N, C-alpha and C positions, 0 to 999 in steps of 0.2 A: 395615285392623283386623280383627284375629283375632276373628270371634266366636263359633267353639266350639271347644277346644282340650280333647282327652285324651290321658291319658299311662298307660300301662301300666295300660289299660282295661280289666279282667276280669269275668266276670261268670260263672258255674257254679249251676246249679240241682242239687238233692237231689229224685231220683224215685222212688216206692215201684214195686221190681222183683214180682211177686207169679207164684209157679209154676201153671202152666196147674191148672184141675181146681176140683171140690169140696173135694178133698182140701187145695190148695194155699191155697183161702181160707181154711178153718179154721185152718190151719198159720198162716198171716199173720196171725191172730189173738194168737198167743203171741209171733211170733218174725216181725219185719219186715228185710227185704233191701232193704237201698237202694244206689240206685249214682249217681254223680254225670256231671253234661252238660258241659262248660265250653263254653259257647253261645258267647263273646266271650273271647279270648285276648292278654292286654298289649298292646292295639293305639292306637297313635299316630295321631290326625288335628287337621288345623289346616284351618279353613274360613275365609276370608276373606268379608265383608260383599261382595254383589252376583254370588258363583260360583252356577255351576251345575254342581253336580257328581251324577256318574253313580254308585252304590253299587250292584252288581253280583256275583253269583256264583251257583251252582247254590242247590237249594233245603236248609233248614238249614244254609248255611253263615254265619249268624248277621247277618242287614243288619236284619232284625226287629228283633230284641233289643238291638240297637247304636239304630235308631229310637226304640226305645222306653224305652232310655234316656239318650238324648239330650233325650227330651219328658218325662222325669221320669216314665213311667206305672211302670218297675222301677227298683229302686236298683241300682247297680252293688253287686260283690260287693269288690271290690279296687281301687284304682286312681282318678284324678284326672280330674276331668269338670268342664268350667266351659262355657256356653250363654250367649252375650250379659252375662255378665260374674254369673250365677247359677250355685247348684247347683241341678239339673232336681227333685231331689227333691222338695226343699223345698216346690215348688208355691205360690210365691210368684205371689199375684195381677199383680203387676208383670210377671213370666214367665213366665206364662200367655198376657196383651194381646199377648205381640211375637212367637209362634208360633201355627202351623195343620197341621195334620195333616188328609190325605187319603188315605183306603184303600180301593183297589179293590174288596175283598171285605166290605167295613163301612162303613154307612150312617152317617152321622150328621142325615140330612132326616127329618121327621116325614109320615110317608106319607098322613097324613088332612088335611093342613094343602096349602093352594096354596102354589106357591113364591114368593108376597109376605107371605104368613102367617107361612110358617118366616123370612123376610131379616127381618120386623117381629119375631120372637122373638130373635133372635141379638142384633137390636141394643138390644136390653134387655138379654141376659146380659153386653154386652160395653159397657153403657153407652156408648154412642155417641149425641151430639147431634145431632135431627135434619137440619139441612143438613150433617154431614157424609157422615150416612147416606144421602140424598137423594146427593149426589154422588157419593158410591161406589158408589150403585146402580148411576146411572145408567151412568156408567164403566160397569161392566163389565156390563149387561144390552145393550148397546150392542156391547161386544166380544165379546161371546158370540151375538149378536144371536138373544137367544130372549123378546124383549118379547113376542112372542105368545104365551107359557106362562108365564107370570108369574100368571095367576089361574087355572091350571089344576091342578087336583089332583096331589100329588107321585105317586100311586102310578097314575097311570094313562098317566106320561111311558115312553120310550123307554130305555135303559142310556144311551144317548149323553146324549139331554137331561139326566138326571138325574147323571152324571156331571159334567155344565154346572153342574149348580146345585150340585153339592157342592162345588164350585171357587170358585163366587160365593159361597158360606156360609163356605167355607174362609178367604178373600181381603175379606170386607164390613169387618175391624177394621185390614186393611192391616197383617198381620204383616209384622216383617222376615224371620222367614224362615218357609218351606214345607215341610214335610216329605211326600212323595208316595211311596207303597207301594204299588204297580200300579195308576197308576191307568187306563190302557187294558186291563186285562184284561176281556177279551171284549167289546170294542168293535169294528166294525170299522171296513176301511182308510179308510174316510171321515171317520170319526167321532176315531179318532185322530191322523188329519193333520191336523183341526181343533182338537183338543186343544194338539197337540205346540205349532201355530199360538199358541193363546193361550197357551199357560206364553213361548214365546219372547219377547211383547208384554209379559206382567209383567216379566219378569226383566228385559229391555232398557229398557222407560219408567217402572215403576216401583220400580227397583234393588230388587226382594224375590232375598233369595237361597234358594237351591232344592237339596232334596237329594231324587235320584230316586232310586228303588228299582225295574227291570223287568228281566224276561227277553228284551221286546223288544230286538233288537239297533237296529231304528231308532228307539225313542225315545233310548236312550243317544248315538247315533252324530250323529243330528239338534241335538239338544239340549247335549249337555254337551262341551264343552271338555275337562274332568279327567274321570278316571274312577277310581274306589279299588275292587280287586277285593280278598275277601273269600272264604276258604276254611275250614273247620274252624274258626273263631274268630279267623284268624288274617289279616292284610293283606302280602297279597302284590304286590301293587303298586298305585302310585299316582302316576297322571303323563297325562300328556298322552292323550288319548282315539284321537284318530287313530294314532298310534306303536305304543297294542297293537293295535289291531286289523291295523294294517300287518304287525308281528310274527308274529302269531301267529294269525291267517286264512287259512289254507292253502289251502282249497278253495273252489271254486264249483259250486253245482250249479245244473245248466241244466236244465229242463223243454221239452222243444216237444213239440207239434204237428204234425201231417200229415195231407193228403189220403189220402194211401193209404198203403201198408203201412211197416212200421219193419224189418222183416225184412231188407235189403239194402244195410242203410247198414254203413258199412264204417270205425271210429274206431281211431287209436292206440294203443297196450296201455296206456298208463298210464290211458285214460279207461276209469274204474268205472261198468256199468252199475247204477244204482240201482235202477230200473222199469221195465219195456218191458211195451208191450201191442200191439194190432193198429196203431193211430194214434197214441199216445203216447211217447215217451223220456224219462226223468231219467239223468241223469249227472253223474258228481262226476269232477270235474279240477280238477287243482293252478291256484292262482290264476293262476300267470304263464303259463300255456297255453290259460287261458278264450277269449282271442282268437284263436288259431288254432284249436280246435274250433267257433268258432262260426260261421268261416269255411268250414270242411266241411260244417257241416249246411246252410248257408245254400243250398249246391249242389243238395241236396233240397229246395228249395222249400217250407220248413216254413209252414204257416195262424198261427202264433203262438209265441214265443220268452219264457220266464221263465230271469232268470238271479238267485239268489239265493245269499248270503254266507253263511256257517258262523252256526249259532246262537252264542245268548250261552253258555251252556252248554257247548258243543263247546267254545268257543274256552277259556272258565274251564278246563274239565278237562284240556285240551291244556297252559296255562300250569302249573298244580297236579302233569303228570304229567313234565314235562320239569324243570321247577326246585325241584319239594317246595317246603318248607319257606321257602325263603332268599329275601329283599326283593329286590324289580328295579326299577328305576329306566328313565327314556327314554333313558340312556345305556347300557344294557344291565345284565347279572346281574354285582353285584359278584364278588371273588375271595370262593374258599372262605373261610367263617368270619368274611366280613366283612359285615355290616349282619344277623346272625341277630337273630331276636326273643328277648330276654330271656323268660326264663320262670319268672325267681324272681320272688314277691311281695311281697318283705319290702320295710318301708321304705314301699311304697305308700302313698296315705292320699286321703282325700276332698277335695274341691276349700275 
């Protein structure tokens, strides 16, 4: 069952452009100049119930704008949109009770209240009966292992603890869709891993459909079997996450720490030295050559080795640079002229 469907979805902003200085401010009182920014362009997107979809792309690609349209926060300029059978911007209570949003940079918690009091407040907002509330609360408190934090004032919680509470609040009313916008931003490795584990559990055990926006490749690769790549408001990839990174993640970054000097290390010409200090060496190598380079480095008896993949931003930039605005699929890019985004808004309408 499709719980999200969009067709030719567009969002255009009109923003005021003022010349620099006092003179420009005075002139703008009589004559204002505006510019149009197309944040989302002719986007077709379908999501089935129970899916865990990664929404990725560089800053300004249109990811957050798309999320806001799907949740009814803003209305589309053109196109058709349907979420759970509703037009989101109508903001009907029946619709709002079926989704939740968690943004890593914006909190919905009340800092002066304890976690228990915050949950009790949201119970009243969503008009949950006491039995359902207690059962759901108990499930998530146990899942997130935060029993000892429930009577603690929210403002005293660490960032990782607060994010767990954000997720509990969002999931308290058992939404069918959960929208996550950078949920692990600023978290350390342990907290990020815990959050990923919790989200997998919620998706698998409760069947909650999840759309995840993140710049962290670990989040996308660990959680999302399907990824949608957006750049300049257009969808340029929709398919398997593993196939996406297998095709376009071309390099590995290897960081090695030695007990002695790094000056005598000899490496092949295809290895690019990113950083080198007295006891630390960071190199960038082609993905297929990583094993051979690691074998060479091991001969120098390193104290520590770290291997990292290309950042998501780097991968997306590479996709966009190599393939332009054409749509790509798991089977490869279509022939030139096939599958291009339609740029005509004529005939698009509200769902």
